[in-house]
C-alpha positions in Angstrom: 141.2 80.4 72.1 137.9 78.5 72.0 138.5 77.4 75.6 139.0 81.0 76.6 135.8 82.1 74.9 133.9 79.3 76.5 135.1 80.6 79.9 134.2 84.2 79.1 130.9 83.9 77.4 128.9 82.8 80.5 130.1 85.7 82.5 129.4 88.2 79.7 125.9 86.7 79.2 125.2 87.0 82.9 126.3 90.6 83.0 124.1 91.5 80.0 121.0 89.8 81.3 121.4 91.2 84.9 122.1 94.7 83.6 119.2 94.5 81.1 116.9 93.5 83.9 118.1 96.3 86.2 117.5 98.8 83.4 114.0 97.5 82.7 113.2 97.5 86.4 114.4 101.1 86.9 112.5 102.4 83.9 109.2 100.7 84.7 109.5 101.8 88.4 110.2 105.4 87.6 107.6 105.7 84.8 104.5 107.4 86.0 101.4 105.1 85.6 98.5 106.2 83.5 96.0 107.6 85.9 92.5 106.2 85.2 89.7 108.7 85.6 87.0 106.0 86.4 85.6 106.4 89.9 83.1 103.9 91.3 80.1 104.8 93.5 78.9 101.2 93.9 78.3 100.3 97.6 81.2 98.3 98.9 82.1 96.2 101.9 85.7 96.2 103.1 86.8 93.0 104.9 89.6 93.4 107.3 90.8 90.3 109.3 92.7 91.4 112.4 94.9 89.7 114.9 96.6 91.6 117.7 97.7 95.2 118.1 100.2 96.0 115.4 102.4 99.1 115.9 100.4 101.3 113.5 97.1 99.5 113.5 94.9 102.5 114.3 96.7 104.8 111.8 96.4 102.3 109.0 92.7 101.4 109.7 91.8 105.1 110.0 92.8 105.7 106.4 89.9 103.4 105.4 87.5 105.4 107.5 88.5 108.6 105.6 87.4 107.3 102.2 85.7 109.7 99.8 83.1 107.2 98.8 79.3 107.6 99.1 78.5 104.2 100.5 81.0 101.8 102.1 81.0 99.4 105.1 84.0 98.3 107.1 83.9 94.8 108.5 86.6 93.9 111.0 87.0 90.3 112.3 89.0 88.8 115.2 89.1 85.3 116.6 89.5 86.0 120.3 87.2 88.0 122.6 90.3 89.5 124.3 92.2 90.5 121.1 93.8 94.0 121.6 92.6 94.9 118.1 89.0 95.2 119.4 90.0 98.3 121.4 91.4 99.8 118.2 88.1 99.2 116.4 86.1 100.7 119.2 88.4 103.8 119.1 87.6 104.0 115.3 83.9 104.0 116.1 84.3 106.9 118.5 86.5 108.9 116.2 84.6 108.2 113.0 80.9 108.1 114.0 79.7 108.5 110.4 81.4 105.2 109.4 79.4 102.0 109.0 81.5 99.6 111.0 80.9 96.0 111.9 83.0 93.9 114.3 82.9 90.1 114.2 84.3 88.0 117.1 84.4 84.3 116.2 86.9 81.7 117.2 85.8 79.0 114.8 88.6 77.5 112.6 87.7 76.2 109.2 91.0 75.1 107.8 94.8 75.4 108.1 94.8 79.1 107.1 93.7 81.1 110.1 93.4 84.4 108.0 90.9 82.7 105.7 89.0 81.2 108.7 88.7 84.8 109.9 87.4 85.9 106.5 84.8 83.1 106.5 83.6 84.2 109.9 83.4 87.9 109.2 81.9 87.5 105.7 78.4 87.0 107.0 78.4 90.6 108.1 79.2 92.0 104.7 76.1 93.7 103.2 77.2 94.8 99.8 78.0 93.0 96.5 81.3 94.7 95.8 84.0 93.4 98.2 87.4 94.6 99.0 89.8 92.5 101.1 92.9 94.3 102.5 95.6 93.4 105.0 95.6 95.1 108.4 99.0 96.7 107.9 97.9 98.6 104.8 97.4 102.4 104.5 95.5 104.0 101.6 94.6 107.3 100.0 91.1 108.9 100.4 90.2 108.0 96.8 91.3 104.4 97.1 87.9 102.6 97.3 86.5 104.5 94.4 89.4 103.7 92.2 90.1 100.1 93.0 86.4 99.1 92.6 85.8 100.9 89.3 87.0 98.1 87.1 84.5 95.7 88.7 81.8 97.4 86.5 83.2 95.2 83.7 81.6 91.8 84.0 84.7 90.2 82.5 86.9 91.3 85.4 87.5 88.8 88.2 89.7 90.6 90.7 91.4 94.0 91.0 94.6 94.1 92.9 97.2 96.7 93.9 101.0 96.9 94.2 102.3 98.3 97.4 105.3 100.2 98.8 107.1 99.3 102.0 106.8 101.6 105.0 109.6 101.0 107.4 108.6 101.3 111.0 111.9 101.4 112.8 115.6 101.5 111.9 118.0 99.7 109.7 116.3 96.3 109.3 112.8 97.5 108.5 114.4 99.8 105.9 116.1 96.8 104.4 112.8 94.9 104.5 111.1 97.8 102.7 113.7 97.5 99.9 112.7 93.9 99.5 109.3 95.2 98.3 110.3 98.4 96.6 113.5 97.3 94.8 112.8 93.7 94.1 109.2 92.5 94.4 107.3 95.4 92.9 109.7 95.9 89.9 109.5 92.1 89.2 105.7 92.4 89.1 105.8 95.4 86.8 108.1 93.6 84.4 105.9 90.5 84.4 102.8 92.7 83.9 104.5 94.6 81.0 105.3 91.2 79.5 101.6 90.2 79.6 101.4 88.1 82.8 98.4 88.5 85.0 99.1 85.6 87.3 99.1 87.6 90.6 96.9 88.9 93.3 98.1 90.6 96.5 96.7 90.6 100.0 97.4 94.4 100.2 94.2 94.8 98.1 91.9 92.4 96.3 88.5 93.7 95.0 85.9 91.4 93.5 82.2 91.0 93.2 80.1 88.7 95.4 79.1 86.6 92.3 82.7 85.9 91.4 83.5 84.8 94.9 80.5 82.5 94.8 81.6 81.1 91.5 84.9 79.9 92.9 83.3 78.3 96.0 83.6 81.2 98.4 86.4 81.7 100.9 86.0 78.0 101.8 87.9 77.3 98.6 91.0 78.9 100.2 90.8 77.6 103.7 93.8 75.2 103.3 95.9 77.3 100.9 98.9 79.2 102.1 98.9 81.8 99.4 95.3 82.6 99.7 95.6 86.0 97.9 97.2 84.4 94.8 94.6 81.7 94.7 91.7 84.1 95.0 92.9 85.6 91.7 93.9 82.3 90.1 90.6 80.6 90.7 88.7 83.5 89.1 91.2 83.4 86.2 90.3 79.8 85.7 86.7 80.9 85.2 87.9 83.1 82.3 87.8 86.3 84.3 90.5 88.9 84.0 92.8 90.2 86.7 93.4 94.0 86.7 96.4 95.6 88.2 95.2 98.9 89.5 97.2 102.1 89.1 96.6 102.7 92.8 99.6 101.8 95.0 99.2 101.4 98.7 101.7 101.2 101.5 102.4 98.3 103.9 104.2 98.4 107.2 107.6 96.6 107.7 108.1 96.1 111.4 110.7 93.3 111.7 113.4 95.1 113.7 116.1 92.5 113.6 117.9 90.2 111.1 116.3 87.0 112.3 112.8 88.4 112.1 113.3 89.8 108.7 115.0 86.6 107.4 112.0 84.6 108.6 109.5 86.8 106.8 111.4 86.9 103.5 112.1 83.2 103.5 108.3 82.7 103.9 107.7 84.9 101.0 110.3 83.3 98.8 109.3 79.7 99.6 105.7 80.7 98.9 106.7 82.1 95.5 108.7 79.0 94.8 105.6 76.8 95.6 103.5 78.7 93.1 106.1 78.8 90.2 109.0 76.4 90.8 110.4 76.7 87.3 110.3 80.5 87.2 111.7 80.7 90.7 114.8 78.7 89.7 115.8 81.6 87.4 115.0 84.4 89.9 118.7 84.7 90.8 119.2 86.9 87.7 117.2 89.7 89.4 119.7 90.0 92.3 121.7 92.7 90.5 124.8 93.3 92.5 125.9 89.7 93.1 125.2 88.7 89.5 127.0 91.7 88.0 130.0 91.1 90.3 130.1 87.4 89.4 129.8 88.1 85.7 132.5 90.7 85.7 134.8 88.3 87.6 134.2 85.6 85.0 134.6 87.9 82.1 136.9 90.9 83.0 136.7 92.5 79.6 136.4 96.3 79.2 133.0 96.1 77.4 131.7 93.7 80.0 132.9 95.9 82.9 131.2 98.9 81.2 127.9 97.0 80.9 128.2 95.9 84.5 128.7 99.6 85.6 125.6 100.6 83.7 123.6 97.8 85.5 124.9 99.1 88.9 123.9 102.6 88.1 120.4 101.4 87.1 120.2 99.5 90.4 121.1 102.6 92.3 118.4 104.6 90.4 115.9 101.8 91.3 116.8 102.2 95.0 115.6 105.8 94.8 117.9 107.5 97.3 121.5 107.7 98.5 121.0 105.7 101.7 119.0 103.0 99.9 121.6 102.8 97.1 124.3 102.2 99.7 122.3 99.4 101.2 121.5 97.9 97.8 124.6 95.5 97.6 123.7 94.1 101.0 120.0 93.9 100.0 120.8 91.9 96.9 123.2 89.6 98.7 120.5 88.8 101.3 118.0 88.1 98.5 120.5 85.7 96.9 121.0 83.9 100.2 117.3 83.8 100.8 116.7 82.4 97.3 119.3 79.7 97.9 117.7 78.6 101.1 114.2 78.8 99.6 115.1 76.3 96.9 114.7 73.6 99.6 112.4 73.3 102.6 108.6 72.9 102.7 107.7 74.8 105.8 107.3 78.5 106.7 106.4 80.4 109.8 103.5 82.9 109.7 102.9 84.6 113.1 102.8 81.7 115.5 101.9 79.0 112.9 104.3 76.7 111.1 102.8 75.9 107.8 103.6 73.7 104.8 104.0 75.3 101.4 102.2 72.3 100.0 98.5 73.2 100.1 96.1 70.6 101.4 93.0 70.2 99.3 89.5 69.7 100.7 86.1 68.7 99.6 82.8 70.1 100.7 80.4 72.9 99.8 81.0 76.5 100.3 78.6 78.5 102.4 75.9 80.6 100.9 77.2 83.9 99.7 74.1 86.1 99.9 74.2 88.8 102.5 73.3 87.3 105.8 70.8 89.1 108.1 72.5 90.9 110.9 71.6 89.7 114.4 69.1 91.7 116.4 69.8 92.9 119.9 70.5 90.1 122.3 71.4 87.6 119.5 75.1 88.0 119.7 75.7 84.8 121.8 74.7 81.4 120.4 73.8 78.4 122.5 76.5 76.7 124.4 76.7 73.9 121.9 78.3 76.4 119.3 81.4 78.6 119.5 80.8 82.2 120.5 80.1 84.5 117.6 79.5 88.1 118.1 78.7 90.7 115.3 78.7 94.2 116.6 77.5 96.8 114.1 77.3 100.5 114.1 75.8 102.2 111.1 75.9 106.0 110.6 72.8 107.9 111.7 
């Protein structure tokens, strides 16, 4: 009898934990967040590193031009003078003449992280003390800037960050990729946040003050880090500043229209998560609801265990938020389990055309000055031939 219990108990425990997690994830994801009333009017510079013409680049960037905020600046940066994103920025200038828009073209590379290199280059055009960094594939509501910058009025706040929803651009595989975010990543963050964790910051949005950025050593401190968004928050937390998870939720495009492309993206995310929290990542398998419930029910085929497993499957279907998504949920969770298994090993990921190590390289050296740099006058866009080309093209509202 003891041997029989020993064989059944692990399966029963697995079902209970997996079902409990699914219930908590469904409840927190369906609960409406408390809407804060604070709205900030502090002048803000939005930093947007760009690279290439993404499928919905204009539509996403245009949402930043439509902000109901009294004073904001958009600073776009590219590395190549022939980058297709430049034409998109010029179109924005024509369509939104009242927007204060700067475009920085600078090929200089400052470390292994090319996005951070872009941020270092475009930062000199930022004129305001409140800063918002947001990925190029993010779309936002008109009150976004006012809400995400409001907590920065508290000197004890280091960064403000936002969760995001997946916006599938295409067919089956982008929809499955959106579920990675909506059904797994975002609920996991909400559960961690409800448990008191603040060890996160997401590239979809990071808002901070110029003095906080200066205190951690500027963007230079991130130039050789793969998870630059996480470390931007972590370094401010090490100074004793708080991380705030805004009630604002933005959307991010999922465009990987194929299994191989989606697998590469998700493996990069999972290996990056593992590099930041190896111990916690080892227990992430419990969050892959369908495979864990099926395995637990197979190990312990008791009526009560099967009933708990059914409750967990219902909660997982509720979390999916729709019939089609619920039908895809078993495949979605199975792919997550496979990705988790492969992410347990391997030290390299592919981001765009780069192959990067998940082990950050450290560097020494001083960060650049973080006071607003004077904007170049007419004719000063090109530096002498001994330096790389740097162009800052500004257009302020009349």
